[in-house]
C-alpha positions as protocol buffer text, in pm:
chain_id: "A"
residue {
  index: 1
  type: MET
  ca { x: 1075 y: -1046 z: -755 }
}
residue {
  index: 2
  type: LYS
  ca { x: 1000 y: -1265 z: -482 }
}
residue {
  index: 3
  type: GLU
  ca { x: 755 y: -1022 z: -303 }
}
residue {
  index: 4
  type: PHE
  ca { x: 614 y: -674 z: -329 }
}
residue {
  index: 5
  type: ASN
  ca { x: 542 y: -570 z: 7 }
}
residue {
  index: 6
  type: ASP
  ca { x: 704 y: -223 z: 59 }
}
residue {
  index: 7
  type: LEU
  ca { x: 932 y: 26 z: -167 }
}
residue {
  index: 8
  type: ALA
  ca { x: 1122 y: 19 z: 136 }
}
residue {
  index: 9
  type: GLU
  ca { x: 1306 y: -330 z: 29 }
}
residue {
  index: 10
  type: PHE
  ca { x: 1399 y: -133 z: -256 }
}
residue {
  index: 11
  type: LYS
  ca { x: 1694 y: 60 z: -413 }
}
residue {
  index: 12
  type: PRO
  ca { x: 1648 y: 331 z: -590 }
}
residue {
  index: 13
  type: ALA
  ca { x: 1805 y: 151 z: -927 }
}
residue {
  index: 14
  type: GLN
  ca { x: 1518 y: -84 z: -844 }
}
residue {
  index: 15
  type: ILE
  ca { x: 1202 y: 166 z: -820 }
}
residue {
  index: 16
  type: ALA
  ca { x: 1366 y: 335 z: -1166 }
}
residue {
  index: 17
  type: GLU
  ca { x: 1382 y: -33 z: -1332 }
}
residue {
  index: 18
  type: LEU
  ca { x: 990 y: -79 z: -1226 }
}
residue {
  index: 19
  type: LEU
  ca { x: 858 y: 216 z: -1352 }
}
residue {
  index: 20
  type: GLN
  ca { x: 1078 y: 243 z: -1692 }
}
residue {
  index: 21
  type: LEU
  ca { x: 895 y: -82 z: -1739 }
}
residue {
  index: 22
  type: ALA
  ca { x: 512 y: 68 z: -1617 }
}
residue {
  index: 23
  type: LYS
  ca { x: 622 y: 314 z: -1899 }
}
residue {
  index: 24
  type: GLN
  ca { x: 753 y: 72 z: -2152 }
}
residue {
  index: 25
  type: LEU
  ca { x: 446 y: -154 z: -2145 }
}
residue {
  index: 26
  type: GLU
  ca { x: 203 y: 199 z: -2138 }
}
residue {
  index: 27
  type: GLU
  ca { x: 410 y: 335 z: -2475 }
}
residue {
  index: 28
  type: SER
  ca { x: 436 y: -48 z: -2629 }
}
residue {
  index: 29
  type: PRO
  ca { x: 122 y: -288 z: -2496 }
}
residue {
  index: 30
  type: GLU
  ca { x: 274 y: -687 z: -2521 }
}
residue {
  index: 31
  type: PRO
  ca { x: -78 y: -822 z: -2449 }
}
residue {
  index: 32
  type: ARG
  ca { x: 61 y: -1194 z: -2414 }
}
residue {
  index: 33
  type: ALA
  ca { x: 345 y: -1082 z: -2162 }
}
residue {
  index: 34
  type: LEU
  ca { x: 159 y: -1276 z: -1867 }
}
residue {
  index: 35
  type: GLU
  ca { x: -89 y: -1539 z: -2076 }
}
residue {
  index: 36
  type: GLY
  ca { x: -163 y: -1868 z: -1883 }
}
residue {
  index: 37
  type: LYS
  ca { x: -35 y: -1710 z: -1598 }
}
residue {
  index: 38
  type: VAL
  ca { x: -306 y: -1693 z: -1312 }
}
residue {
  index: 39
  type: LEU
  ca { x: -294 y: -1389 z: -1060 }
}
residue {
  index: 40
  type: ALA
  ca { x: -513 y: -1476 z: -686 }
}
residue {
  index: 41
  type: LEU
  ca { x: -650 y: -1180 z: -524 }
}
residue {
  index: 42
  type: LEU
  ca { x: -755 y: -1231 z: -154 }
}
residue {
  index: 43
  type: PHE
  ca { x: -944 y: -891 z: 11 }
}
residue {
  index: 44
  type: LEU
  ca { x: -1038 y: -921 z: 339 }
}
residue {
  index: 45
  type: SER
  ca { x: -1104 y: -603 z: 296 }
}
residue {
  index: 46
  type: PRO
  ca { x: -1300 y: -311 z: 85 }
}
residue {
  index: 47
  type: SER
  ca { x: -1198 y: -193 z: -235 }
}
residue {
  index: 48
  type: LEU
  ca { x: -1243 y: -35 z: -568 }
}
residue {
  index: 49
  type: ARG
  ca { x: -998 y: 139 z: -764 }
}
residue {
  index: 50
  type: THR
  ca { x: -691 y: -172 z: -675 }
}
residue {
  index: 51
  type: LEU
  ca { x: -909 y: -412 z: -764 }
}
residue {
  index: 52
  type: ALA
  ca { x: -981 y: -317 z: -1092 }
}
residue {
  index: 53
  type: SER
  ca { x: -723 y: -182 z: -1160 }
}
residue {
  index: 54
  type: PHE
  ca { x: -518 y: -487 z: -1056 }
}
residue {
  index: 55
  type: GLN
  ca { x: -782 y: -711 z: -1279 }
}
residue {
  index: 56
  type: ALA
  ca { x: -765 y: -500 z: -1584 }
}
residue {
  index: 57
  type: ALA
  ca { x: -365 y: -561 z: -1614 }
}
residue {
  index: 58
  type: MET
  ca { x: -399 y: -903 z: -1635 }
}
residue {
  index: 59
  type: THR
  ca { x: -631 y: -913 z: -1844 }
}
residue {
  index: 60
  type: ARG
  ca { x: -445 y: -639 z: -2072 }
}
residue {
  index: 61
  type: LEU
  ca { x: -155 y: -883 z: -2003 }
}
residue {
  index: 62
  type: GLY
  ca { x: -307 y: -1136 z: -2171 }
}
residue {
  index: 63
  type: GLY
  ca { x: -396 y: -1351 z: -1808 }
}
residue {
  index: 64
  type: GLY
  ca { x: -627 y: -1395 z: -1549 }
}
residue {
  index: 65
  type: SER
  ca { x: -704 y: -1313 z: -1232 }
}
residue {
  index: 66
  type: PHE
  ca { x: -1014 y: -1452 z: -959 }
}
residue {
  index: 67
  type: VAL
  ca { x: -1168 y: -1325 z: -632 }
}
residue {
  index: 68
  type: ILE
  ca { x: -1162 y: -1390 z: -306 }
}
residue {
  index: 69
  type: SER
  ca { x: -1315 y: -1217 z: -9 }
}
residue {
  index: 70
  type: PRO
  ca { x: -1529 y: -1335 z: 331 }
}
residue {
  index: 71
  type: ASP
  ca { x: -1881 y: -1234 z: 159 }
}
residue {
  index: 72
  type: MET
  ca { x: -1790 y: -1422 z: -112 }
}
residue {
  index: 73
  type: SER
  ca { x: -1719 y: -1792 z: 83 }
}
residue {
  index: 74
  type: ILE
  ca { x: -2049 y: -1948 z: 95 }
}
residue {
  index: 75
  type: HIS
  ca { x: -1917 y: -2097 z: 390 }
}
residue {
  index: 76
  type: GLY
  ca { x: -1775 y: -1763 z: 536 }
}
residue {
  index: 77
  type: LEU
  ca { x: -1404 y: -1742 z: 575 }
}
residue {
  index: 78
  type: GLU
  ca { x: -1274 y: -1684 z: 997 }
}
residue {
  index: 79
  type: THR
  ca { x: -982 y: -1455 z: 999 }
}
residue {
  index: 80
  type: ARG
  ca { x: -888 y: -1509 z: 1417 }
}
residue {
  index: 81
  type: PRO
  ca { x: -583 y: -1587 z: 1517 }
}
residue {
  index: 82
  type: GLY
  ca { x: -697 y: -1945 z: 1782 }
}
residue {
  index: 83
  type: ILE
  ca { x: -1057 y: -1887 z: 1784 }
}
residue {
  index: 84
  type: VAL
  ca { x: -1234 y: -2211 z: 1817 }
}
residue {
  index: 85
  type: MET
  ca { x: -1401 y: -2291 z: 1480 }
}
residue {
  index: 86
  type: ASP
  ca { x: -1709 y: -2324 z: 1650 }
}
residue {
  index: 87
  type: GLY
  ca { x: -1922 y: -2063 z: 1524 }
}
residue {
  index: 88
  type: ALA
  ca { x: -2064 y: -1941 z: 1151 }
}
residue {
  index: 89
  type: ALA
  ca { x: -1749 y: -1967 z: 960 }
}
residue {
  index: 90
  type: ALA
  ca { x: -1684 y: -2304 z: 845 }
}
residue {
  index: 91
  type: GLU
  ca { x: -1305 y: -2150 z: 627 }
}
residue {
  index: 92
  type: HIS
  ca { x: -1048 y: -2058 z: 859 }
}
residue {
  index: 93
  type: ILE
  ca { x: -731 y: -1778 z: 649 }
}
residue {
  index: 94
  type: ARG
  ca { x: -533 y: -1991 z: 833 }
}
residue {
  index: 95
  type: GLU
  ca { x: -623 y: -2279 z: 596 }
}
residue {
  index: 96
  type: ALA
  ca { x: -754 y: -2130 z: 313 }
}
residue {
  index: 97
  type: VAL
  ca { x: -423 y: -1865 z: 258 }
}
residue {
  index: 98
  type: PRO
  ca { x: -214 y: -2182 z: 64 }
}
residue {
  index: 99
  type: VAL
  ca { x: -543 y: -2348 z: -80 }
}
residue {
  index: 100
  type: ILE
  ca { x: -583 y: -1994 z: -324 }
}
residue {
  index: 101
  type: ALA
  ca { x: -237 y: -1947 z: -377 }
}
residue {
  index: 102
  type: SER
  ca { x: -201 y: -2299 z: -498 }
}
residue {
  index: 103
  type: TYR
  ca { x: -455 y: -2207 z: -805 }
}
residue {
  index: 104
  type: GLY
  ca { x: -233 y: -1862 z: -851 }
}
residue {
  index: 105
  type: ASP
  ca { x: 91 y: -1841 z: -989 }
}
residue {
  index: 106
  type: ALA
  ca { x: 105 y: -1497 z: -785 }
}
residue {
  index: 107
  type: ILE
  ca { x: -98 y: -1360 z: -520 }
}
residue {
  index: 108
  type: GLY
  ca { x: -218 y: -983 z: -405 }
}
residue {
  index: 109
  type: ILE
  ca { x: -377 y: -988 z: -34 }
}
residue {
  index: 110
  type: ARG
  ca { x: -527 y: -644 z: 99 }
}
residue {
  index: 111
  type: ALA
  ca { x: -591 y: -621 z: 466 }
}
residue {
  index: 112
  type: PHE
  ca { x: -677 y: -231 z: 616 }
}
residue {
  index: 113
  type: ALA
  ca { x: -620 y: -207 z: 1000 }
}
residue {
  index: 114
  type: GLU
  ca { x: -820 y: -330 z: 1327 }
}
residue {
  index: 115
  type: ARG
  ca { x: -790 y: -53 z: 1442 }
}
residue {
  index: 116
  type: ARG
  ca { x: -789 y: -211 z: 1805 }
}
residue {
  index: 117
  type: ASN
  ca { x: -425 y: -217 z: 1852 }
}
residue {
  index: 118
  type: LEU
  ca { x: -147 y: 87 z: 1739 }
}
residue {
  index: 119
  type: GLU
  ca { x: 165 y: -170 z: 1815 }
}
residue {
  index: 120
  type: ASP
  ca { x: -29 y: -424 z: 1575 }
}
residue {
  index: 121
  type: ASP
  ca { x: -62 y: -200 z: 1335 }
}
residue {
  index: 122
  type: LEU
  ca { x: 186 y: -65 z: 1344 }
}
residue {
  index: 123
  type: ALA
  ca { x: 430 y: -434 z: 1288 }
}
residue {
  index: 124
  type: ASP
  ca { x: 145 y: -536 z: 991 }
}
residue {
  index: 125
  type: LYS
  ca { x: 84 y: -823 z: 1245 }
}
residue {
  index: 126
  type: GLU
  ca { x: -194 y: -973 z: 1043 }
}
residue {
  index: 127
  type: TYR
  ca { x: -51 y: -874 z: 662 }
}
residue {
  index: 128
  type: MET
  ca { x: 355 y: -1052 z: 860 }
}
residue {
  index: 129
  type: ALA
  ca { x: 146 y: -1325 z: 937 }
}
residue {
  index: 130
  type: LEU
  ca { x: -1 y: -1425 z: 571 }
}
residue {
  index: 131
  type: ARG
  ca { x: 247 y: -1305 z: 431 }
}
residue {
  index: 132
  type: LYS
  ca { x: 381 y: -1663 z: 597 }
}
residue {
  index: 133
  type: LEU
  ca { x: 166 y: -1841 z: 459 }
}
residue {
  index: 134
  type: CYS
  ca { x: 220 y: -1807 z: 66 }
}
residue {
  index: 135
  type: ASP
  ca { x: 476 y: -2021 z: -122 }
}
residue {
  index: 136
  type: ILE
  ca { x: 357 y: -1818 z: -421 }
}
residue {
  index: 137
  type: PRO
  ca { x: 510 y: -1418 z: -529 }
}
residue {
  index: 138
  type: LEU
  ca { x: 294 y: -1205 z: -310 }
}
residue {
  index: 139
  type: ILE
  ca { x: 213 y: -848 z: -367 }
}
residue {
  index: 140
  type: ASN
  ca { x: 39 y: -569 z: -56 }
}
residue {
  index: 141
  type: MET
  ca { x: -276 y: -463 z: -201 }
}
residue {
  index: 142
  type: GLU
  ca { x: -293 y: -280 z: 106 }
}
residue {
  index: 143
  type: SER
  ca { x: -205 y: -348 z: 452 }
}
residue {
  index: 144
  type: ALA
  ca { x: -236 y: -163 z: 766 }
}
residue {
  index: 145
  type: ILE
  ca { x: 89 y: 18 z: 753 }
}
residue {
  index: 146
  type: ASN
  ca { x: 157 y: -38 z: 342 }
}
residue {
  index: 147
  type: HIS
  ca { x: 42 y: 62 z: 51 }
}
residue {
  index: 148
  type: PRO
  ca { x: 342 y: 77 z: -180 }
}
residue {
  index: 149
  type: CYS
  ca { x: 161 y: -78 z: -521 }
}
residue {
  index: 150
  type: GLN
  ca { x: -5 y: 278 z: -509 }
}
residue {
  index: 151
  type: SER
  ca { x: 240 y: 494 z: -395 }
}
residue {
  index: 152
  type: LEU
  ca { x: 462 y: 329 z: -704 }
}
residue {
  index: 153
  type: ALA
  ca { x: 199 y: 435 z: -839 }
}
residue {
  index: 154
  type: ASP
  ca { x: 181 y: 880 z: -725 }
}
residue {
  index: 155
  type: TRP
  ca { x: 553 y: 832 z: -808 }
}
residue {
  index: 156
  type: LYS
  ca { x: 492 y: 705 z: -1200 }
}
residue {
  index: 157
  type: THR
  ca { x: 216 y: 980 z: -1205 }
}
residue {
  index: 158
  type: MET
  ca { x: 473 y: 1257 z: -1069 }
}
residue {
  index: 159
  type: ASP
  ca { x: 678 y: 1132 z: -1251 }
}
residue {
  index: 160
  type: ASP
  ca { x: 449 y: 1191 z: -1593 }
}
residue {
  index: 161
  type: LEU
  ca { x: 384 y: 1506 z: -1456 }
}
residue {
  index: 162
  type: GLY
  ca { x: 718 y: 1590 z: -1462 }
}
residue {
  index: 163
  type: ILE
  ca { x: 721 y: 1736 z: -1112 }
}
residue {
  index: 164
  type: PRO
  ca { x: 1094 y: 1778 z: -950 }
}
residue {
  index: 165
  type: ILE
  ca { x: 1257 y: 1472 z: -753 }
}
residue {
  index: 166
  type: ASN
  ca { x: 1531 y: 1700 z: -514 }
}
residue {
  index: 167
  type: GLY
  ca { x: 1435 y: 1994 z: -488 }
}
residue {
  index: 168
  type: GLY
  ca { x: 1009 y: 1954 z: -519 }
}
residue {
  index: 169
  type: LYS
  ca { x: 808 y: 2050 z: -265 }
}
residue {
  index: 170
  type: PHE
  ca { x: 525 y: 1781 z: -147 }
}
residue {
  index: 171
  type: VAL
  ca { x: 289 y: 1838 z: 105 }
}
residue {
  index: 172
  type: LEU
  ca { x: 125 y: 1497 z: 248 }
}
residue {
  index: 173
  type: THR
  ca { x: -228 y: 1726 z: 410 }
}
residue {
  index: 174
  type: TRP
  ca { x: -424 y: 1563 z: 671 }
}
residue {
  index: 175
  type: ALA
  ca { x: -804 y: 1634 z: 550 }
}
residue {
  index: 176
  type: PHE
  ca { x: -1151 y: 1516 z: 720 }
}
residue {
  index: 177
  type: HIS
  ca { x: -1340 y: 1238 z: 653 }
}
residue {
  index: 178
  type: PRO
  ca { x: -1597 y: 1116 z: 899 }
}
residue {
  index: 179
  type: ARG
  ca { x: -1474 y: 836 z: 1004 }
}
residue {
  index: 180
  type: ALA
  ca { x: -1148 y: 703 z: 1156 }
}
residue {
  index: 181
  type: LEU
  ca { x: -898 y: 606 z: 866 }
}
residue {
  index: 182
  type: PRO
  ca { x: -592 y: 393 z: 848 }
}
residue {
  index: 183
  type: LEU
  ca { x: -274 y: 535 z: 871 }
}
residue {
  index: 184
  type: ALA
  ca { x: -155 y: 266 z: 552 }
}
residue {
  index: 185
  type: VAL
  ca { x: -166 y: 525 z: 269 }
}
residue {
  index: 186
  type: PRO
  ca { x: -63 y: 860 z: 420 }
}
residue {
  index: 187
  type: ALA
  ca { x: 248 y: 603 z: 566 }
}
residue {
  index: 188
  type: ALA
  ca { x: 288 y: 502 z: 234 }
}
residue {
  index: 189
  type: THR
  ca { x: 286 y: 874 z: 69 }
}
residue {
  index: 190
  type: VAL
  ca { x: 527 y: 1050 z: 303 }
}
residue {
  index: 191
  type: HIS
  ca { x: 806 y: 730 z: 293 }
}
residue {
  index: 192
  type: MET
  ca { x: 771 y: 791 z: -97 }
}
residue {
  index: 193
  type: ALA
  ca { x: 742 y: 1139 z: -167 }
}
residue {
  index: 194
  type: ALA
  ca { x: 1130 y: 1095 z: 38 }
}
residue {
  index: 195
  type: MET
  ca { x: 1245 y: 822 z: -125 }
}
residue {
  index: 196
  type: ARG
  ca { x: 1193 y: 1017 z: -456 }
}
residue {
  index: 197
  type: GLY
  ca { x: 1393 y: 1267 z: -267 }
}
residue {
  index: 198
  type: MET
  ca { x: 1157 y: 1572 z: -222 }
}
residue {
  index: 199
  type: ASN
  ca { x: 1155 y: 1804 z: 35 }
}
residue {
  index: 200
  type: VAL
  ca { x: 785 y: 1706 z: 193 }
}
residue {
  index: 201
  type: THR
  ca { x: 587 y: 1825 z: 505 }
}
residue {
  index: 202
  type: VAL
  ca { x: 348 y: 1659 z: 697 }
}
residue {
  index: 203
  type: LEU
  ca { x: 66 y: 1909 z: 743 }
}
residue {
  index: 204
  type: ARG
  ca { x: -196 y: 1825 z: 1032 }
}
residue {
  index: 205
  type: PRO
  ca { x: -373 y: 1970 z: 1312 }
}
residue {
  index: 206
  type: ASP
  ca { x: -265 y: 1911 z: 1666 }
}
residue {
  index: 207
  type: GLY
  ca { x: -319 y: 1573 z: 1783 }
}
residue {
  index: 208
  type: PHE
  ca { x: -268 y: 1401 z: 1390 }
}
residue {
  index: 209
  type: GLU
  ca { x: 68 y: 1346 z: 1446 }
}
residue {
  index: 210
  type: LEU
  ca { x: 193 y: 1053 z: 1235 }
}
residue {
  index: 211
  type: PRO
  ca { x: 317 y: 812 z: 1466 }
}
residue {
  index: 212
  type: ASP
  ca { x: 743 y: 783 z: 1547 }
}
residue {
  index: 213
  type: SER
  ca { x: 791 y: 506 z: 1359 }
}
residue {
  index: 214
  type: VAL
  ca { x: 632 y: 633 z: 1000 }
}
residue {
  index: 215
  type: MET
  ca { x: 838 y: 882 z: 1071 }
}
residue {
  index: 216
  type: HIS
  ca { x: 1149 y: 761 z: 1127 }
}
residue {
  index: 217
  type: LYS
  ca { x: 1113 y: 539 z: 809 }
}
residue {
  index: 218
  type: ALA
  ca { x: 1032 y: 860 z: 576 }
}
residue {
  index: 219
  type: ARG
  ca { x: 1338 y: 1096 z: 738 }
}
residue {
  index: 220
  type: LYS
  ca { x: 1553 y: 770 z: 650 }
}
residue {
  index: 221
  type: ALA
  ca { x: 1477 y: 738 z: 302 }
}
residue {
  index: 222
  type: ALA
  ca { x: 1492 y: 1123 z: 332 }
}
residue {
  index: 223
  type: ALA
  ca { x: 1872 y: 1114 z: 428 }
}
residue {
  index: 224
  type: GLU
  ca { x: 1974 y: 880 z: 217 }
}
residue {
  index: 225
  type: SER
  ca { x: 1787 y: 1001 z: -131 }
}
residue {
  index: 226
  type: GLY
  ca { x: 1895 y: 1363 z: -64 }
}
residue {
  index: 227
  type: GLY
  ca { x: 1577 y: 1468 z: 74 }
}
residue {
  index: 228
  type: LEU
  ca { x: 1346 y: 1657 z: 386 }
}
residue {
  index: 229
  type: VAL
  ca { x: 1075 y: 1559 z: 628 }
}
residue {
  index: 230
  type: GLU
  ca { x: 919 y: 1808 z: 818 }
}
residue {
  index: 231
  type: GLU
  ca { x: 617 y: 1805 z: 1018 }
}
residue {
  index: 232
  type: THR
  ca { x: 396 y: 2164 z: 1106 }
}
residue {
  index: 233
  type: SER
  ca { x: 21 y: 2256 z: 1145 }
}
residue {
  index: 234
  type: ASP
  ca { x: 96 y: 2594 z: 999 }
}
residue {
  index: 235
  type: ARG
  ca { x: -73 y: 2579 z: 679 }
}
residue {
  index: 236
  type: ALA
  ca { x: -12 y: 2888 z: 541 }
}
residue {
  index: 237
  type: SER
  ca { x: 414 y: 2789 z: 573 }
}
residue {
  index: 238
  type: ALA
  ca { x: 344 y: 2482 z: 437 }
}
residue {
  index: 239
  type: LEU
  ca { x: 193 y: 2547 z: 141 }
}
residue {
  index: 240
  type: ASN
  ca { x: 373 y: 2784 z: 40 }
}
residue {
  index: 241
  type: GLY
  ca { x: 612 y: 2666 z: -268 }
}
residue {
  index: 242
  type: ALA
  ca { x: 428 y: 2337 z: -310 }
}
residue {
  index: 243
  type: HIS
  ca { x: 460 y: 2139 z: -602 }
}
residue {
  index: 244
  type: VAL
  ca { x: 235 y: 1883 z: -460 }
}
residue {
  index: 245
  type: VAL
  ca { x: -54 y: 1915 z: -240 }
}
residue {
  index: 246
  type: TYR
  ca { x: -118 y: 1531 z: -142 }
}
residue {
  index: 247
  type: ALA
  ca { x: -530 y: 1543 z: 50 }
}
residue {
  index: 248
  type: LYS
  ca { x: -562 y: 1159 z: 333 }
}
residue {
  index: 249
  type: SER
  ca { x: -716 y: 1183 z: 631 }
}
residue {
  index: 250
  type: TRP
  ca { x: -607 y: 951 z: 898 }
}
residue {
  index: 251
  type: SER
  ca { x: -754 y: 823 z: 1220 }
}
residue {
  index: 252
  type: ALA
  ca { x: -579 y: 1012 z: 1574 }
}
residue {
  index: 253
  type: THR
  ca { x: -356 y: 741 z: 1737 }
}
residue {
  index: 254
  type: GLN
  ca { x: -494 y: 846 z: 2047 }
}
residue {
  index: 255
  type: HIS
  ca { x: -845 y: 721 z: 1952 }
}
residue {
  index: 256
  type: TYR
  ca { x: -736 y: 352 z: 1943 }
}
């Protein structure tokens, strides 16, 4: 495996193998499995659980990691493409990423949506540009429209809890947040549950519909797995019979 960008790039059998490996390592730790290996972690956006979990995992498997973020560089780090380097930042991401990658055996990148251009975010434009700069194995630690590591962990959690696959009802419900949040987690979550073969309902107020491309991707996964994806603003019908209720806020696309 050279890259882990999107669960959609894997077949269900491959996901099952990953989950089986995770369970195996959970039950029978291998503290020297990654001995001598280094994971470079580039956080262009803030993190708590993702950062902590990746560093803890590398330590438990015998490897090491280092973290780079724009506010950590004494020189400053410019991320805007095509910018004239006459400002405060002395380093540009296009030059920095290959250097950072050269010190690691794999690299994880986290880059939130800028929420300036919906089409760019839906196409994961920034992450895909960074992807082209990496010549070592790459892990998506959350991009503008995806969060595959969190979705894989959610899949494992449901397996651990014995949540039904085919026939299990999964409700992704919009929840209030004081700030406008990106689409990455809801987009990744609805696709993950559909790929798992569940009956998925997106519960949201009018005006907070997920983008057509997100729903199309989820429905395609559901068609292949035997699941179902629907969207509604009817709270009572959506929650009726649910095995999982997943609460997450996201911003209305009309606010871009």
